PLY file of the C-alpha trace (Angstrom):
ply
format ascii 1.0
element vertex 283
property float x
property float y
property float z
element edge 282
property int vertex1
property int vertex2
end_header
0.28 -0.42 0.24
1.20 3.04 -0.92
1.60 5.22 1.96
1.97 9.01 1.58
3.95 11.32 3.72
3.20 13.38 6.90
3.04 17.12 4.25
1.12 16.06 1.30
-1.70 15.71 -0.15
-3.44 14.45 -3.58
-6.40 17.72 -2.93
-6.51 20.54 -1.03
-8.46 20.82 1.77
-7.58 25.01 2.39
-7.62 27.31 0.16
-3.59 29.27 -1.12
-3.16 31.82 2.47
-2.00 28.81 3.89
2.23 28.06 3.28
2.66 25.40 5.75
1.53 22.30 6.88
2.23 18.92 9.03
0.59 16.20 9.71
0.10 14.79 12.84
2.14 11.00 13.53
-1.71 9.56 14.63
-3.12 10.64 11.55
-5.61 12.06 13.51
-5.27 15.72 12.73
-3.74 18.18 9.97
-1.94 21.21 10.97
-1.65 24.33 8.03
-0.03 28.09 9.23
-1.93 30.90 7.64
-0.09 33.65 5.84
-2.15 35.72 7.93
-0.07 34.14 11.26
-3.07 32.03 11.57
-3.52 27.87 12.87
-5.36 25.88 11.46
-6.22 21.99 12.11
-8.55 19.72 10.03
-9.76 16.06 10.76
-7.59 14.31 8.50
-10.93 12.16 7.83
-13.22 14.63 7.19
-11.16 17.27 6.54
-13.53 20.05 8.93
-11.99 22.10 11.19
-11.20 20.83 15.07
-11.47 23.91 15.74
-11.72 27.82 14.67
-8.22 29.03 13.87
-5.92 30.48 16.62
-4.91 33.43 16.46
-1.37 34.51 17.62
1.62 35.14 15.16
1.58 38.37 14.23
2.92 36.99 10.65
3.75 34.10 8.29
3.46 31.26 10.20
6.42 29.26 8.21
6.39 25.87 9.42
4.45 23.62 11.76
5.97 20.67 13.38
3.67 18.60 15.99
5.21 16.82 19.25
6.18 12.72 18.37
2.33 12.20 20.60
0.53 14.35 19.01
-0.28 16.26 21.65
2.04 19.37 21.06
2.15 20.88 18.07
5.20 23.64 16.82
5.25 26.95 15.43
7.14 28.97 14.08
7.04 32.46 12.17
8.20 35.86 10.16
7.29 37.80 13.63
10.26 35.87 15.13
9.08 33.63 17.58
7.92 30.35 17.98
4.90 28.94 19.63
3.72 26.28 20.79
-0.04 24.60 20.90
-2.33 22.98 23.01
-3.17 20.59 20.08
-6.98 19.04 20.88
-7.93 22.83 21.95
-5.42 25.36 20.65
-4.52 27.00 23.29
-1.15 28.42 23.92
1.55 26.38 26.37
3.80 27.39 27.82
5.19 31.06 26.85
5.99 32.34 23.08
9.65 32.20 22.32
11.23 35.55 21.06
15.24 34.40 21.16
15.05 35.20 17.67
15.72 39.28 17.53
17.03 40.05 14.07
15.41 37.75 11.77
12.04 35.96 10.16
12.08 31.70 12.20
12.58 29.50 8.86
11.29 25.85 11.51
11.39 24.29 14.69
10.94 20.05 15.64
11.27 19.05 18.72
14.35 17.03 20.72
14.37 14.86 23.01
10.58 14.66 22.62
8.86 17.86 23.90
10.98 19.23 26.61
13.48 20.98 24.53
12.51 22.18 20.74
15.26 23.29 17.49
14.62 26.24 16.18
16.23 28.18 12.39
16.00 31.84 11.96
16.93 32.84 8.10
20.21 34.80 9.43
21.09 31.15 10.58
20.64 31.29 13.89
20.04 27.82 15.64
18.87 28.05 18.85
18.66 25.44 21.52
15.10 25.88 24.05
14.08 24.75 27.05
10.48 23.62 26.17
8.54 25.26 29.23
10.55 27.96 30.56
11.82 29.35 26.47
15.37 29.42 28.10
18.28 28.93 25.88
20.23 26.05 26.57
22.26 26.59 23.66
22.68 28.48 20.16
25.54 29.06 16.97
25.87 29.87 13.67
25.41 28.29 9.82
25.32 30.34 7.22
22.93 30.36 4.99
21.81 32.06 0.91
19.73 34.41 0.36
16.52 31.77 -0.33
17.28 30.52 3.02
16.90 26.47 2.90
16.77 24.69 5.55
15.71 21.41 6.57
15.68 19.74 10.34
14.99 16.28 10.71
11.81 14.44 12.50
13.94 13.93 15.47
15.89 18.04 15.37
18.96 16.32 15.19
20.24 17.08 11.96
20.32 20.35 10.84
20.57 20.24 6.67
20.82 24.84 4.99
22.23 25.41 2.04
24.92 28.16 1.62
26.33 29.80 -2.19
27.22 25.87 -3.93
27.51 23.76 -0.48
25.29 21.33 1.88
26.06 21.25 5.11
24.47 19.19 8.07
25.27 19.79 11.33
24.66 18.11 14.71
22.25 20.30 16.47
23.25 18.91 20.65
26.84 19.85 19.58
27.20 22.33 16.83
28.84 20.33 14.53
29.22 20.08 10.81
29.27 15.76 10.16
28.70 16.03 6.56
29.58 18.79 3.62
27.95 18.34 0.00
30.31 20.34 -2.56
27.49 20.70 -5.35
27.58 22.99 -9.03
24.40 21.95 -10.74
21.71 23.62 -11.34
20.15 25.75 -8.30
18.47 23.66 -4.85
15.27 25.09 -4.37
13.50 23.17 -1.50
15.26 19.92 1.26
13.76 17.57 3.93
15.39 14.49 5.79
14.72 10.94 5.18
13.22 9.08 8.29
16.07 8.20 9.86
17.29 10.59 8.58
20.79 9.25 6.61
19.23 10.14 2.85
18.14 14.41 1.62
15.62 14.41 -1.35
16.61 18.13 -3.03
14.67 19.94 -5.29
16.62 21.18 -8.17
16.39 24.15 -10.21
15.70 21.86 -13.63
12.93 20.56 -12.69
14.37 16.79 -11.34
14.96 15.30 -7.87
17.64 14.17 -6.63
19.10 12.00 -3.38
21.90 12.71 -0.98
23.22 9.25 1.42
24.59 11.70 3.25
27.38 8.68 4.44
28.79 9.29 0.83
30.93 12.27 -1.42
29.10 12.87 -4.15
25.03 12.99 -4.83
23.04 9.36 -5.98
23.82 9.51 -9.80
19.81 8.92 -11.15
17.57 12.41 -11.00
14.26 11.44 -10.43
12.71 13.29 -13.50
9.37 14.13 -15.35
8.12 17.78 -13.46
7.55 20.51 -15.98
8.65 22.79 -13.37
10.66 23.83 -10.41
9.77 21.65 -7.23
8.70 23.46 -4.92
8.16 21.15 -1.70
9.08 18.07 -1.25
8.49 15.56 1.92
9.33 11.35 2.38
6.88 9.23 3.72
6.74 7.64 7.28
7.35 4.24 6.22
10.48 5.91 3.63
9.72 4.57 0.99
7.77 6.89 -0.94
9.04 10.25 -2.44
6.15 13.16 -2.77
7.43 16.47 -4.42
4.91 19.62 -5.56
5.92 20.61 -8.53
5.59 25.08 -10.63
3.84 22.88 -12.97
0.79 21.76 -10.72
1.49 18.56 -10.47
2.05 16.23 -7.02
4.06 13.48 -8.03
5.37 10.14 -5.91
8.13 8.29 -6.50
10.04 4.85 -5.62
13.55 6.36 -4.43
14.80 2.67 -4.55
13.74 2.40 -8.82
13.70 5.44 -9.77
10.20 6.04 -10.49
7.10 8.30 -10.88
4.21 6.25 -8.95
1.47 8.27 -9.05
0.98 11.71 -10.49
-1.63 13.94 -9.72
-3.55 17.06 -11.11
-3.36 20.04 -8.36
-6.98 21.38 -8.73
-6.40 25.08 -7.01
-2.72 26.31 -7.09
-3.16 30.48 -8.07
0.22 32.25 -6.92
1.88 29.93 -4.13
4.44 29.04 -4.04
4.66 26.20 -1.49
1.15 25.36 -1.42
1.56 22.77 1.62
-2.30 21.29 1.53
-3.20 16.90 2.87
-5.96 15.46 3.32
-6.54 12.11 2.86
-10.69 12.64 2.43
0 1
1 2
2 3
3 4
4 5
5 6
6 7
7 8
8 9
9 10
10 11
11 12
12 13
13 14
14 15
15 16
16 17
17 18
18 19
19 20
20 21
21 22
22 23
23 24
24 25
25 26
26 27
27 28
28 29
29 30
30 31
31 32
32 33
33 34
34 35
35 36
36 37
37 38
38 39
39 40
40 41
41 42
42 43
43 44
44 45
45 46
46 47
47 48
48 49
49 50
50 51
51 52
52 53
53 54
54 55
55 56
56 57
57 58
58 59
59 60
60 61
61 62
62 63
63 64
64 65
65 66
66 67
67 68
68 69
69 70
70 71
71 72
72 73
73 74
74 75
75 76
76 77
77 78
78 79
79 80
80 81
81 82
82 83
83 84
84 85
85 86
86 87
87 88
88 89
89 90
90 91
91 92
92 93
93 94
94 95
95 96
96 97
97 98
98 99
99 100
100 101
101 102
102 103
103 104
104 105
105 106
106 107
107 108
108 109
109 110
110 111
111 112
112 113
113 114
114 115
115 116
116 117
117 118
118 119
119 120
120 121
121 122
122 123
123 124
124 125
125 126
126 127
127 128
128 129
129 130
130 131
131 132
132 133
133 134
134 135
135 136
136 137
137 138
138 139
139 140
140 141
141 142
142 143
143 144
144 145
145 146
146 147
147 148
148 149
149 150
150 151
151 152
152 153
153 154
154 155
155 156
156 157
157 158
158 159
159 160
160 161
161 162
162 163
163 164
164 165
165 166
166 167
167 168
168 169
169 170
170 171
171 172
172 173
173 174
174 175
175 176
176 177
177 178
178 179
179 180
180 181
181 182
182 183
183 184
184 185
185 186
186 187
187 188
188 189
189 190
190 191
191 192
192 193
193 194
194 195
195 196
196 197
197 198
198 199
199 200
200 201
201 202
202 203
203 204
204 205
205 206
206 207
207 208
208 209
209 210
210 211
211 212
212 213
213 214
214 215
215 216
216 217
217 218
218 219
219 220
220 221
221 222
222 223
223 224
224 225
225 226
226 227
227 228
228 229
229 230
230 231
231 232
232 233
233 234
234 235
235 236
236 237
237 238
238 239
239 240
240 241
241 242
242 243
243 244
244 245
245 246
246 247
247 248
248 249
249 250
250 251
251 252
252 253
253 254
254 255
255 256
256 257
257 258
258 259
259 260
260 261
261 262
262 263
263 264
264 265
265 266
266 267
267 268
268 269
269 270
270 271
271 272
272 273
273 274
274 275
275 276
276 277
277 278
278 279
279 280
280 281
281 282
């Protein structure tokens, strides 16, 4: 059975103002972040609101992520803050994290279940902090290109950052760079870790996807080809057996990373002008 990844789907559930999305690990909920600072949670089977949209952020919510037990949602925003929410009722938990004072927060994820959080801002500042108190345990700096592409592994222990023609992997707890790939090719547009963090999938400016075993010094030889426009979002399935991509050609495609074959494609009915219309429902 084909298992869809936790950040894409075959047809949209909400409008184009939604720019970030996460599927709860227990498969019950979908959370989306909007351009006007709202968090919306949906029942995955009925595509209905669970509660009214949550308001707290003042600007675009670039990232939403569930805790491993599906009970807490993290949101990272252009307003330079990270917030934690109770996924059942939309009430904010703990205090707002305001450590990123100079730049929008691109992404955030839980480290050590729900006790610690890792967040990354557009200026390359990485912060690790206590979820309940907001106190910073440590921080460090990485270099990011102007496109500001960064990705965290599902357990937030590894961080990928793209700078110019270099892809770096960092260990967030130690600020140690553990892998580097020099790449002179098409522009890199998006990236995602496999569930076990052994591989990365990269969306390229030449309309292809490439995979990278982070223990190797080069990308896997054969590209995933089929998009007629640049891919703008990529994700792995929870079992690691498939990759999904959404392209500017308005198609979602599902790939087998082992055979390099395109398993499925679906035309997105609603795309409009949003580059990252990340929407999901299995209904």
